[in-house]
C-alpha positions in Angstrom: -17.9 -50.3 -68.2 -18.3 -48.7 -71.5 -19.0 -45.3 -71.8 -22.4 -45.6 -73.0 -23.6 -42.5 -71.4 -26.2 -39.6 -73.8 -24.9 -36.0 -74.0 -28.2 -34.0 -74.5 -27.2 -31.0 -77.6 -29.9 -28.6 -76.1 -33.2 -28.4 -74.8 -36.0 -27.2 -76.3 -37.2 -25.1 -72.8 -36.0 -25.0 -69.1 -39.6 -27.1 -68.1 -39.3 -30.0 -71.4 -37.2 -33.0 -71.1 -36.4 -33.3 -74.6 -34.0 -32.5 -76.8 -32.8 -31.4 -80.2 -31.0 -35.1 -80.4 -30.3 -37.7 -77.9 -26.4 -39.0 -78.8 -24.3 -41.5 -77.2 -21.3 -43.1 -77.3 -20.1 -47.0 -77.7 -17.0 -48.8 -76.6 -16.6 -52.5 -76.0 -16.2 -53.6 -71.8 -15.4 -56.7 -70.9 -15.3 -59.8 -72.6 -18.0 -62.6 -71.5 -17.4 -65.6 -73.8 -16.4 -66.0 -77.3 -17.1 -68.8 -80.4 -15.2 -70.8 -83.3 -17.4 -71.1 -86.4 -15.2 -72.4 -89.4 -12.7 -69.8 -89.8 -14.1 -66.8 -87.8 -13.7 -66.4 -84.5 -16.1 -64.3 -82.4 -15.8 -62.6 -78.8 -18.8 -61.0 -76.9 -18.1 -57.9 -74.5 -20.3 -58.1 -71.4 -22.4 -54.4 -73.2 -23.2 -57.1 -76.3 -20.7 -55.3 -78.6 -19.1 -58.6 -80.7 -16.0 -58.2 -82.7 -15.5 -60.6 -84.9 -12.2 -62.2 -86.6 -12.1 -64.3 -89.4 -8.8 -65.7 -90.7 -8.6 -65.6 -94.5 -5.2 -66.6 -94.7 -2.3 -66.7 -92.0 -1.4 -63.6 -93.4 -5.1 -61.3 -93.7 -7.8 -61.3 -91.0 -10.7 -59.4 -90.9 -12.7 -57.7 -87.9 -15.8 -57.2 -88.1 -17.7 -54.8 -84.7 -20.8 -55.0 -84.8 -23.4 -53.4 -82.3 -27.1 -54.2 -81.0 -29.4 -53.8 -83.4 -26.9 -54.0 -86.1 -27.3 -56.5 -89.1 -24.4 -56.8 -90.1 -23.8 -58.7 -94.0 -21.1 -60.0 -95.9 -21.7 -58.1 -98.4 -19.0 -55.8 -99.9 -18.0 -54.2 -103.3 -14.9 -53.4 -103.1 -13.6 -57.5 -102.4 -13.5 -59.6 -105.5 -15.9 -62.4 -105.7 -13.5 -64.6 -107.0 -11.0 -64.5 -104.0 -10.7 -67.3 -101.6 -7.4 -68.1 -99.7 -7.6 -72.1 -99.0 -8.6 -72.5 -95.2 -6.1 -71.6 -92.6 -5.7 -73.3 -90.3 -5.2 -71.1 -86.5 -5.2 -71.0 -82.7 -7.4 -70.0 -80.5 -5.8 -69.6 -76.6 -6.9 -67.7 -73.5 -3.3 -66.3 -71.4 -4.2 -64.0 -68.2 -5.7 -61.0 -70.1 -6.5 -61.7 -73.5 -6.8 -64.3 -75.7 -4.9 -64.6 -78.2 -5.5 -65.8 -82.2 -2.7 -67.0 -84.0 -1.9 -67.9 -87.3 1.7 -69.1 -87.5 2.6 -66.0 -90.0 0.7 -63.7 -87.1 -1.0 -63.6 -83.8 -3.6 -60.7 -82.9 -4.0 -60.2 -79.4 -7.3 -58.9 -77.7 -7.7 -57.5 -74.5 -9.8 -59.3 -71.9 -10.7 -55.4 -70.6 -12.3 -53.6 -73.9 -11.3 -55.7 -76.8 -8.0 -53.7 -77.7 -6.3 -55.5 -80.6 -2.4 -56.3 -81.2 -0.9 -57.9 -84.1 2.3 -59.5 -83.9 4.5 -61.7 -85.8 5.4 -65.0 -84.9 8.9 -63.9 -83.3 7.2 -61.6 -81.1 7.5 -58.3 -82.4 4.6 -55.6 -82.3 3.7 -55.2 -85.6 -0.4 -52.7 -84.9 -1.6 -52.1 -81.8 -5.0 -50.5 -80.5 -4.3 -47.6 -78.4 -7.8 -46.9 -77.3 -10.9 -49.2 -77.6 -12.7 -48.8 -80.7 -14.9 -46.6 -80.9 -18.9 -45.3 -82.2 -20.6 -42.3 -81.9 -24.6 -42.1 -82.8 -27.6 -40.4 -82.0 -31.6 -40.6 -82.6 -31.8 -38.7 -85.0 -29.0 -39.3 -87.4 -27.9 -42.8 -86.4 -24.9 -43.7 -86.6 -21.9 -40.9 -87.6 -18.6 -42.4 -86.6 -17.0 -45.5 -85.9 -13.1 -45.3 -84.9 -10.6 -47.4 -84.5 -7.0 -45.7 -83.4 -3.4 -47.0 -83.2 0.0 -46.3 -81.6 2.3 -44.5 -84.5 5.6 -45.2 -83.0 8.5 -42.2 -84.0 9.8 -43.8 -87.2 6.7 -45.5 -89.4 6.6 -44.5 -92.7 3.2 -45.2 -94.3 2.3 -45.2 -98.1 -0.4 -45.9 -100.3 -4.1 -44.0 -99.4 -4.4 -44.0 -103.6 -3.3 -40.5 -104.7 -3.9 -38.1 -102.5 -1.2 -34.7 -102.5 0.4 -34.5 -99.0 3.2 -32.2 -99.6 5.8 -35.3 -99.0 5.0 -38.4 -97.2 1.2 -39.4 -95.1 3.0 -39.4 -91.3 1.4 -36.0 -89.8 -1.0 -35.3 -92.6 -4.5 -36.1 -92.2 -7.6 -37.5 -94.7 -10.7 -36.9 -96.4 -12.4 -40.3 -98.5 -15.5 -39.1 -101.0 -15.4 -39.0 -104.4 -15.4 -35.2 -105.2 -15.2 -33.3 -108.8 -11.8 -31.9 -108.4 -11.1 -29.4 -111.1 -7.9 -27.4 -111.0 -7.1 -29.3 -107.3 -3.6 -28.4 -105.7 -0.9 -29.6 -103.8 -2.6 -30.2 -100.5 -6.3 -30.3 -101.5 -8.4 -32.8 -100.1 -10.6 -35.1 -101.2 -10.5 -35.7 -105.2 -11.7 -37.8 -107.8 -11.6 -41.8 -106.0 -11.8 -43.4 -102.6 -9.4 -46.0 -101.7 -9.7 -46.9 -98.0 -5.9 -48.6 -97.4 -2.3 -47.9 -96.1 0.9 -49.8 -96.2 2.8 -48.9 -92.9 6.9 -49.7 -92.7 8.6 -49.6 -89.2 11.5 -51.9 -88.3 11.9 -53.3 -91.7 8.9 -55.2 -91.2 5.6 -53.9 -93.7 1.4 -54.3 -92.8 -1.2 -52.8 -94.5 -4.3 -51.9 -93.3 -8.1 -51.9 -95.7 -10.9 -50.2 -94.5 -14.0 -51.5 -96.0 -16.3 -49.1 -96.0 -17.7 -47.1 -98.4 -18.8 -44.2 -96.2 -17.2 -40.9 -96.0 -13.8 -42.3 -94.1 -11.3 -40.2 -92.6 -7.5 -41.4 -91.9 -5.2 -39.4 -89.6 -1.2 -40.3 -89.7 0.0 -38.7 -86.6 -1.8 -35.3 -87.9 -1.3 -33.8 -84.1 2.1 -35.4 -83.2 0.7 -37.7 -80.0 2.2 -40.7 -81.5 -1.1 -42.4 -83.1 -3.4 -42.7 -86.3 -6.5 -44.0 -86.5 -9.2 -44.9 -89.2 -13.0 -43.8 -89.5 -16.2 -43.9 -91.0 -19.6 -41.4 -91.3 -21.3 -44.6 -90.9 -22.2 -48.7 -91.4 -20.1 -51.3 -90.0 -16.7 -51.2 -88.4 -15.4 -54.0 -90.8 -11.3 -53.6 -91.8 -8.0 -56.2 -92.6 -5.3 -56.1 -91.1 -2.7 -57.4 -93.9 0.5 -58.4 -93.2 3.7 -58.5 -95.6 6.6 -58.8 -93.8 7.6 -57.3 -97.3 5.8 -53.6 -98.3 5.4 -55.7 -102.2 3.4 -58.4 -100.3 1.4 -56.0 -98.6 0.6 -54.4 -102.1 -0.3 -57.9 -103.6 -2.0 -59.2 -101.2 -4.5 -56.6 -100.7 -4.5 -56.5 -104.7 -5.6 -59.7 -104.8 -8.3 -59.3 -102.1 -9.8 -56.7 -104.5 -8.9 -58.1 -108.0 -7.3 -57.4 -110.5 -8.1 -56.0 -113.9 -7.8 -58.0 -117.2 -5.1 -58.4 -119.4 -5.6 -55.2 -121.5 -5.2 -55.5 -125.2 -1.6 -54.2 -126.7 -2.7 -51.3 -127.5 -4.1 -50.2 -124.6 -0.6 -49.3 -123.8 0.5 -47.2 -126.7 0.4 -43.5 -126.7 -3.1 -41.9 -126.7 -4.0 -38.7 -128.1 -7.3 -36.6 -126.4 -8.2 -33.3 -126.6 -11.7 -31.7 -125.4 -12.6 -31.9 -128.4 -11.7 -32.9 -131.1 -14.4 -31.7 -134.2 -16.1 -32.2 -136.6 -15.0 -35.4 -138.9 -12.5 -33.7 -141.1 -10.0 -32.6 -138.0 -10.1 -36.2 -136.3 -9.1 -37.5 -140.2 -6.3 -34.7 -139.7 -5.0 -35.4 -136.6 -4.6 -39.2 -137.7 -3.1 -38.1 -140.7 -0.2 -35.9 -139.4 0.9 -38.2 -137.3 1.0 -41.0 -140.0 2.7 -38.5 -141.6 5.7 -37.2 -139.3 5.8 -40.5 -138.3 5.3 -40.8 -133.8 3.9 -43.3 -133.0 -0.2 -43.7 -131.9 -2.4 -46.3 -131.2 -6.0 -44.7 -130.1 -7.8 -41.1 -130.3 -10.1 -40.2 -128.0 -13.3 -38.2 -129.0 -14.7 -36.0 -126.0 -18.3 -35.5 -125.8 -18.6 -33.1 -128.3 -19.0 -35.6 -130.4 -22.6 -36.4 -128.4 -25.6 -34.1 -130.2 -26.2 -31.8 -127.5 -24.9 -34.1 -124.3 -27.2 -36.4 -124.9 -25.3 -39.8 -124.3 -24.8 -42.5 -126.8 -25.7 -39.6 -129.7 -23.7 -38.1 -132.1 -23.8 -34.8 -133.3 -25.0 -35.3 -137.1 -23.3 -32.7 -138.3 -20.0 -32.9 -137.1 -19.6 -36.4 -137.2 -22.2 -37.6 -140.4 -20.9 -41.0 -140.5 -18.7 -41.7 -137.3 -19.0 -45.5 -138.4 -16.8 -45.0 -141.3 -14.7 -42.7 -139.9 -13.6 -45.0 -136.9 -13.4 -47.6 -139.6 -10.7 -45.5 -141.8 -9.3 -44.5 -138.6 -8.4 -48.5 -137.7 -6.8 -49.3 -141.6 -4.5 -46.2 -140.7 -3.9 -47.8 -137.0 -6.6 -46.1 -134.8 -8.3 -47.3 -132.1 -11.5 -44.8 -131.0 -12.3 -44.8 -127.8 -15.6 -42.2 -126.6 -16.6 -40.8 -123.0 -19.5 -42.0 -121.9 -21.0 -39.7 -118.6 -23.4 -41.2 -116.0 -25.9 -37.9 -116.7 -29.4 -38.8 -119.3 -30.7 -35.6 -120.4 -33.8 -34.9 -119.4 -35.4 -34.9 -122.8 -39.0 -36.7 -124.0 -37.9 -37.0 -127.2 -34.6 -38.7 -126.4 -34.6 -42.7 -126.0 -32.4 -43.2 -123.5 -34.7 -41.0 -121.2 -37.6 -42.4 -122.3 -36.0 -46.2 -122.0 -34.4 -44.9 -118.4 -38.1 -43.8 -117.4 -40.2 -46.7 -119.0 -37.8 -48.7 -116.8 -37.7 -46.7 -113.4 -33.7 -46.8 -113.6 -33.2 -43.2 -112.7 -32.0 -42.5 -108.8 -35.0 -40.5 -106.4 -34.9 -38.9 -103.9 -36.9 -40.1 -100.6 -40.3 -39.1 -101.7 -39.9 -40.5 -105.3 -39.2 -37.4 -106.9 -36.2 -38.0 -109.8 -32.6 -36.7 -109.1 -32.6 -33.5 -111.2 -29.4 -31.7 -111.3 -27.5 -29.7 -113.5 -24.0 -31.4 -115.3 -23.5 -30.1 -119.0 -27.2 -30.7 -119.9 -28.7 -28.3 -117.7 -30.9 -30.5 -116.4 -29.4 -34.0 -116.5 -30.9 -37.7 -114.4 -29.0 -40.6 -113.5 -28.8 -44.4 -113.1 -28.7 -45.9 -110.2 -25.8 -48.5 -111.2 -26.1 -50.0 -107.9 -29.3 -51.8 -109.3 -28.2 -55.2 -111.3 -31.0 -54.6 -114.0 -29.6 -50.6 -114.3 -26.3 -52.6 -114.9 -27.7 -53.9 -117.8 -30.0 -51.9 -119.5 -26.5 -49.4 -119.3 -24.5 -52.1 -120.8 -26.7 -52.3 -123.5 -26.9 -49.0 -124.9 -23.2 -49.8 -125.6 -24.8 -51.9 -128.0 -24.9 -49.5 -131.2 -21.2 -48.1 -130.5 -19.5 -51.1 -130.3 -21.1 -53.4 -132.7 -22.4 -51.1 -134.8 -19.8 -48.1 -135.2 -17.3 -50.6 -134.0 -15.2 -47.9 -131.1 -12.4 -49.8 -129.6 -12.6 -48.1 -126.1 -14.9 -46.1 -123.4 -13.8 -43.5 -121.2 -16.4 -43.0 -118.0 -16.4 -38.9 -116.4 -18.4 -36.7 -114.2 -19.2 -40.3 -112.7 -18.5 -39.1 -108.7 -21.2 -38.6 -109.6 -20.2 -34.6 -110.4 -23.6 -31.8 -110.3 -23.0 -28.8 -111.1 -23.7 -25.1 -109.3 -23.9 -26.9 -106.1 -21.0 -26.3 -103.0 -21.3 -30.0 -101.9 -20.9 -30.9 -106.3 -22.7 -34.1 -106.2 -25.6 -35.0 -104.8 -27.7 -34.5 -101.4 -26.6 -37.7 -99.1 -30.5 -38.2 -99.0 -31.1 -40.1 -102.1 -32.3 -43.4 -102.1 -29.5 -46.5 -104.0 -31.3 -49.6 -105.0 -27.4 -51.3 -103.1 -28.1 -54.9 -104.2 -31.8 -55.5 -102.4 -30.2 -53.9 -99.1 -31.6 -50.4 -99.9 -29.5 -47.9 -99.2 -28.5 -43.7 -99.1 -26.5 -42.1 -101.0 -24.6 -41.4 -97.9 -23.7 -44.9 -98.3 -23.4 -45.6 -101.8 -22.1 -42.6 -103.2 -18.2 -43.6 -102.9 -18.9 -46.8 -105.0 -21.6 -44.8 -107.7 -18.2 -44.6 -109.8 -17.0 -47.6 -109.3 -21.1 -49.3 -110.1 -20.5 -47.1 -114.0 -18.1 -48.4 -115.0 -19.1 -52.3 -113.9 -22.2 -51.2 -115.6 -20.0 -49.9 -118.7 -17.4 -53.3 -118.9 -19.8 -55.9 -118.1 -21.8 -54.1 -121.5 -18.7 -54.0 -123.2 -17.2 -57.9 -122.6 -21.4 -58.4 -123.7 -20.9 -56.6 -126.6 -17.7 -57.4 -128.1 -16.7 -61.3 -126.4 -14.1 -61.5 -128.7 -11.9 -58.8 -127.6 -10.6 -57.7 -124.4 -12.6 -55.0 -123.3 -10.7 -51.2 -122.7 -12.4 -48.9 -119.8 -10.7 -45.9 -118.6 -12.6 -44.0 -115.0 -12.3 -40.5 -113.3 -14.4 -41.8 -110.7 -13.9 -44.8 -108.2 -13.7 -47.7 -105.2 -11.2 -50.3 -103.9 -12.2 -53.3 -106.1 -12.7 -51.0 -108.9 -9.4 -51.3 -110.7 -11.2 -55.2 -112.1 -13.3 -52.7 -114.2 -11.2 -49.9 -115.7 -8.0 -47.9 -115.8 -7.8 -44.8 -114.0 -6.6 -41.2 -115.2 -5.9 -38.6 -112.3 -8.1 -36.2 -113.3 -8.1 -32.9 -114.1 -4.3 -31.2 -114.2 -2.8 -28.3 -114.2 0.2 -27.6 -116.3 3.5 -26.1 -114.1 5.7 -27.8 -112.7 4.5 -29.1 -109.2 1.1 -31.0 -110.9 4.7 -33.1 -113.0 6.1 -34.0 -109.4 1.9 -34.8 -108.4 1.9 -36.8 -111.9 4.8 -38.8 -110.3 3.7 -39.2 -106.5 -0.1 -40.1 -107.8 0.9 -42.9 -110.0 3.2 -44.6 -107.2 0.4 -44.1 -104.9 -2.0 -46.1 -106.8 0.2 -48.3 -107.9 1.0 -49.7 -105.0 -2.9 -49.0 -103.5 -4.3 -51.9 -106.3 -4.2 -49.6 -109.5 -1.8 -49.9 -111.8 -3.2 -49.1 -114.6 -3.3 -45.6 -114.5 -1.7 -42.4 -115.7 -2.2 -38.9 -115.5 -3.4 -36.1 -118.5 -0.1 -35.4 -119.5 1.4 -32.1 -120.3 -1.1 -30.7 -117.7 -5.1 -30.7 -118.4 -5.5 -27.0 -117.8 -3.5 -24.4 -118.9 -0.8 -24.3 -122.0 3.0 -27.0 -121.1 6.1 -24.7 -122.1 7.9 -27.2 -124.7 10.5 -28.2 -121.8 7.6 -29.3 -119.5 5.6 -30.8 -121.6 8.5 -33.2 -122.8 9.5 -33.7 -119.6 5.9 -35.1 -118.7 5.8 -36.9 -121.9 9.1 -38.5 -120.6 8.0 -39.3 -117.4 4.8 -40.4 -118.9 6.7 -43.8 -120.8 6.9 -45.6 -117.6 3.0 -45.1 -116.4 0.8 -47.4 -118.0 -2.2 -45.1 -119.5 0.2 -43.6 -121.4 -2.3 -40.3 -122.5 -2.2 -36.9 -123.7 -4.7 -34.9 -122.4 -6.1 -31.2 -122.2 -9.0 -28.9 -121.9 -8.7 -27.4 -125.6 -10.2 -24.4 -126.3 -12.5 -24.5 -123.1 -12.4 -22.4 -120.3 -14.2 -24.2 -117.5 -14.2 -28.5 -116.6 -16.8 -27.6 -113.8 -19.2 -25.3 -114.9 -21.6 -25.2 -118.0 -19.8 -25.1 -121.9 -19.3 -20.7 -122.6 -19.9 -21.5 -126.3 -18.8 -17.9 -127.1 -15.7 -18.1 -125.6 -14.9 -21.9 -127.1 -15.3 -20.8 -130.5 -13.6 -18.1 -129.9 -10.4 -20.0 -128.9 -10.5 -22.5 -132.1 -10.1 -18.8 -133.6 -7.0 -18.0 -131.7 -5.7 -22.3 -132.9 -6.3 -25.1 -133.4 -3.1 -27.5 -132.2 -3.0 -27.2 -128.4 -0.4 -30.0 -127.1 0.2 -32.4 -129.5 3.6 -34.1 -130.1 4.3 -32.0 -132.7 3.0 -28.7 -131.5 6.5 -27.4 -130.5 8.0 -26.8 -133.6 10.7 -28.8 -135.7 13.1 -29.4 -132.2 10.9 -30.8 -130.2 8.5 -32.9 -132.1 12.3 -34.6 -132.9 12.6 -35.0 -129.4 8.9 -36.1 -128.8 8.4 -38.8 -131.8 11.8 -40.7 -129.3 10.5 -40.1 -126.4 7.0 -41.8 -127.8 9.8 -44.8 -129.6 11.1 -45.2 -126.2 8.0 -46.5 -125.3 7.4 -48.9 -128.3 10.5 -50.0 -127.1 9.7 -50.9 -123.2 6.3 -52.8 -124.4 7.0 -56.4 -123.8 8.9 -55.6 -120.3 5.2 -53.5 -119.6 3.0 -55.9 -121.0 5.2 -59.0 -119.6 5.7 -56.9 -115.9 1.1 -56.1 -116.0 0.6 -59.7 -116.9 2.0 -60.3 -113.3 -0.1 -58.2 -111.6 -3.1 -59.7 -113.3 -1.2 -63.0 -112.1 0.1 -61.7 -108.7 -1.5 -58.7 -107.7 2.2 -57.2 -108.0 2.1 -53.1 -108.6 3.5 -52.5 -112.0 5.1 -48.6 -110.2 6.2 -49.0 -106.4 8.1 -46.5 -104.3 11.7 -46.8 -103.6 10.6 -48.6 -100.2 9.3 -51.2 -102.3 13.2 -52.8 -103.2 15.4 -52.2 -99.9 13.1 -51.3 -97.1 15.7 -51.7 -94.4 17.3 -48.6 -96.7 15.9 -45.5 -94.6 16.9 -43.2 -97.4 15.5 -46.0 -99.8 12.7 -45.3 -97.6 12.2 -41.5 -97.8 12.5 -41.3 -101.8 9.7 -39.7 -103.3 10.7 -39.5 -106.8 12.7 -42.0 -108.3 10.9 -45.6 -108.6 10.8 -48.9 -109.5 9.1 -49.9 -112.9 8.6 -53.1 -113.4 10.5 -55.0 -111.2 13.6 -54.3 -113.5 14.2 -50.7 -113.9 14.5 -47.8 -111.4 13.7 -44.1 -112.4 15.3 -41.6 -112.1 12.6 -38.7 -113.6 13.3 -35.0 -113.8 10.9 -32.6 -112.5 12.2 -28.9 -112.0 12.6 -26.7 -114.7 15.7 -26.4 -116.4 17.0 -29.3 -114.5 20.2 -30.9 -117.3 21.0 -33.2 -113.8 19.2 -35.4 -111.4 20.5 -36.5 -108.1 20.1 -40.2 -108.0 19.9 -42.7 -105.2 21.4 -45.8 -106.2 19.8 -48.7 -103.4 22.7 -51.8 -102.6 22.8 -53.7 -106.0 23.9 -53.1 -109.2 22.8 -50.9 -111.8 23.5 -50.2 -115.4 22.4 -46.6 -116.8 20.0 -47.6 -120.5 21.5 -45.0 -121.7 24.9 -44.6 -121.5 25.8 -48.9 -120.0 27.7 -46.6 -117.0 27.5 -49.2 -113.7 26.8 -48.6 -110.2 27.5 -49.6 -107.5 24.7 -49.1 -104.0 24.0 -47.7 -101.8 25.6 -44.5 -103.3 23.9 -41.3 -104.4 25.5 -40.2 -108.3 24.4 -37.2 -110.1 23.6 -37.7 -113.4 22.9 -35.9 -116.2 20.2 -35.8 -117.8 19.6 -33.7 -120.8 16.2 -32.7 -122.2 16.1 -34.8 -124.8 16.8 -38.0 -122.2 15.4 -39.4 -119.2 17.9 -41.1 -117.1 16.8 -45.2 -116.3 18.7 -47.8 -115.6 18.4 -51.4 -115.1 19.4 -53.8 -112.2 21.9 -56.5 -113.1 21.5 -59.7 -114.2 18.4 -58.7 -115.9 17.0 -59.6 -119.4 15.4 -56.6 -121.0 13.2 -58.0 -123.8 13.4 -54.7 -126.3 10.1 -54.0 -129.0 11.2 -53.3 -132.8 9.5 -49.2 -133.2 6.1 -49.3 -135.3 3.9 -46.3 -135.8 0.9 -48.9 -134.2 1.6 -52.3 -132.2 -0.2 -53.7 -134.8 1.0 -52.3 -137.6 2.5 -55.6 -138.7 5.2 -58.7 -137.3 7.2 -58.7 -135.7 10.7 -59.3 -137.5 13.4 -59.9 -134.9 13.0 -59.9 -130.6 15.8 -58.0 -128.8 17.8 -59.2 -125.5 20.1 -56.4 -123.6 21.7 -59.1 -121.1 23.2 -57.0 -118.4 25.8 -58.7 -116.8 25.6 -59.5 -113.1 28.2 -61.2 -110.4 24.6 -62.9 -109.0 22.0 -65.1 -110.1 18.7 -64.2 -111.6 15.4 -64.0 -114.0 13.8 -61.8 -115.1 10.1 -62.7 -117.1 8.8 -62.5 -120.8 5.3 -62.9 -121.6 3.9 -63.3 -125.0 0.4 -63.2 -126.6 -1.9 -61.8 -130.0 -2.1 -59.4 -127.7 -5.5 -58.9 -128.5 -8.9 -61.6 -127.9 -8.8 -64.5 -125.0 -7.2 -67.2 -126.8 -4.4 -66.6 -124.4 -6.4 -68.6 -121.2 -6.0 -71.5 -123.4 -2.6 -72.1 -123.5 -2.0 -70.3 -126.4 0.9 -67.8 -124.8 4.9 -68.2 -124.6 5.6 -67.4 -121.0 9.5 -67.6 -120.7 12.1 -67.5 -117.9 15.5 -66.2 -118.4 18.2 -67.3 -115.1 21.2 -65.7 -115.3 24.4 -67.0 -113.8 28.3 -66.0 -113.3 31.3 -68.0 -113.0 33.5 -64.9 -112.2 36.0 -66.5 -110.7 36.4 -69.5 -114.1 35.4 -66.2 -116.4 31.7 -67.6 -117.6 28.6 -67.0 -117.7 25.2 -69.0 -118.6 21.9 -67.8 -119.9 19.7 -70.5 -119.6 15.8 -70.1 -120.7 12.6 -72.4 -119.2 9.3 -71.7 -121.8 5.4 -72.6 -121.2 2.5 -72.1 -123.8 2.0 -72.5 -127.2 2.3 -69.2 -128.7 4.5 -68.9 -131.5 6.4 -65.6 -131.9 6.1 -63.9 -135.4 9.9 -63.2 -135.5 12.3 -65.2 -137.0 15.9 -64.4 -134.4 16.6 -62.4 -131.4 19.0 -60.4 -130.9 20.8 -60.6 -128.1 23.3 -57.3 -126.9 25.6 -58.3 -123.5 26.1 -55.3 -122.0 28.9 -55.1 -118.4 30.8 -58.3 -119.5 34.3 -57.8 -117.4 36.8 -60.0 -119.1 37.1 -61.4 -123.2 35.2 -64.1 -124.3 37.0 -66.6 -126.4 34.2 -67.9 -127.3 29.6 -67.8 -127.0 28.2 -71.3 -127.3 24.5 -71.9 -128.1 22.7 -75.0 -128.1 25.7 -76.5 -127.8 27.2 -74.6 -131.2 30.1 -71.6 -130.7 28.3 -68.7 -132.8 30.3 -65.2 -134.3 29.6 -62.5 -132.1 30.8 -59.0 -132.8 31.1 -55.9 -130.1 29.1 -52.9 -130.6 31.0 -49.6 -131.6 33.8 -48.3 -129.4 31.9 -50.1 -126.4 34.2 -53.6 -125.2 32.2 -54.5 -123.0 28.7 -54.7 -125.0 28.5 -58.1 -127.5 26.1 -59.0 -129.8 24.6 -61.9 -131.2 21.7 -63.7 -132.8 20.2 -66.8 -132.0 16.5 -68.8 -133.0 14.1 -67.8 -130.5 13.4 -71.3 -129.5 17.0 -71.1 -127.7 17.8 -73.1 -124.3 20.9 -72.0 -123.1 23.9 -69.7 -123.9 27.4 -70.1 -123.0 29.9 -67.2 -122.4 33.5 -68.0 -121.5 
């Protein structure tokens, strides 16, 4: 029977039966009926608890537990409204002590006794098993306080994802909380952080699945922290609503989760270039000087950010007229020199009766309120601040229109939303009280429910406004706080990190975890936001950043605390000491040259990254992946946390320790070429690889056709004259994609793109190899020739034939296994023999 006991917390007196609260635990008991409607199967227990199982696809099952009195809804901020899988056939069978729901790919068995669920693959292997029945805790005074599911965690099961948690190694043995928090100067082990992504992937016995808890309340995930071979996930309110996502490959799990919660738009090419930021660059003359120095020193850069000091006393959507007397002209002049301008916009609106944004907000009733109707007023940068309720569609529309002047008149190119956890200064909670009220799409809710999606809905409002007022260009939006599904609206950075070597390691780990959790457009504050990096640390961080989709250098500059009101006198004192903090040329001529070459490498790899991002948008494939995602049968690869896969065909082995000049690198199965030396490594094997300060080791998979772009000072400086293709010989067949378009705008959605698929095939026995290509789309690139480098050829070629005609070729330098030749951009086939 169900344990529906009521427990007294305390008595007010011996004579009274009244209690401080009445608490109750709910668990399912015996199933008495089941029904099928469409793709949904509903089981009902004797005590009226229901389990709804929705078969969204053969690999994705949704499980929702409903108790008497609940008012369940299918509404979700996390699920992509455009997501939908074709109906998948399934069967429901009643067997001795359980029901079985089968999709062909997986089976879900539901115990008749207590609704415990077990998932199996189609060969009958157990994937995931409830250790205890579903459990809900509630009380008369507090309503629902916990809903929980507990699964078995057999020895050897590994866990990946859950956003950007900063644990010691992997997730096993740890427990975590999801509650968006202004985590200024966070350290390894701190939790929670700025965003909540209640999704993880599991790997056990070479098979993978994922769990996504679609519940915005404060949530908790425990990965066998007590060592009792159980794991659990729970939420502090709402409905237990989760998705089981089958692989069996880890990449399939992340891809399906990302498709479920949505992918971003393809960013403009400049959004993947190098970005320079600081708190803050001002006045106008300082920003111009910064831009001039980049061009004088020939260090590529595509974007400059303006932090909060461009505003008039922290009033969002305003300009300080003394610091920036003519912002439109500044932005136009920067644009001529190839710089896009990105400005900070926070959620908080300063209380000021003379301030138009505040006036409009009061008139249109857009600000969050307390239960009895008073405004929620809190200190952030202004001492008294009010906050829009972005869960109201009308408020989002109002907010989006506030961008009109910035975009239409000032011509900014992008927006950066910060402090949107939402952050509040001076109080220990760092945020709103939980009883603040929200519209919640017409389903009124407290901040307890809306907190984790507040930043996401701010980003949504900004994204929709940017698109509305600049509809011909792709939006660029960066946000700090977010939730599952928020990747549809904005890129993400990991927050206020610290300039030390452990944070360099965290940058590597966090970006991998975020990428496999749906957020591929991710990066960190290169060099560290807090404190000053050493020259070596900055260079190593810049090298790692080459392989993160968001490539932004950011620091707190003259400021002393990122989670408290600005101390103006201390800022002035620091400004007098130095006006150069963390630009690539800050550390002297030697490091300037090194840092320039590092940024140039990023620009060389932009075609490859842009292509990887295209496939992320189209298919949900993560741009960054841990090594376990290469070969999940390889126990050594599954334990590797430093190395990672960038795109599909590059493996990066970053340098993460001070004074390190070589790095122990594990090569999973297959053959890998050192990009720098062309040396070939055959895995599985560990090798010590040289890593001088000037270089970051990375390796290209055999059979890869790697596109390389000409170095420019910014992505749109001029048309490309030549495309380069590095072709890495392999004994096995392989396909490499290259996606090209106009780099901006939406012509690609109407077919004006060029998607090339290069097919490599070697016949080692006959000393022959073929590279063929098929293409789709109508886009015509500007370059007139393609330089092909054939690397690692194990035989001396007699001839190279392109589309039936022999072409001249030559060796490059002293490398007798490297041959170069040029072809037309529209070539169809290359034969080497």
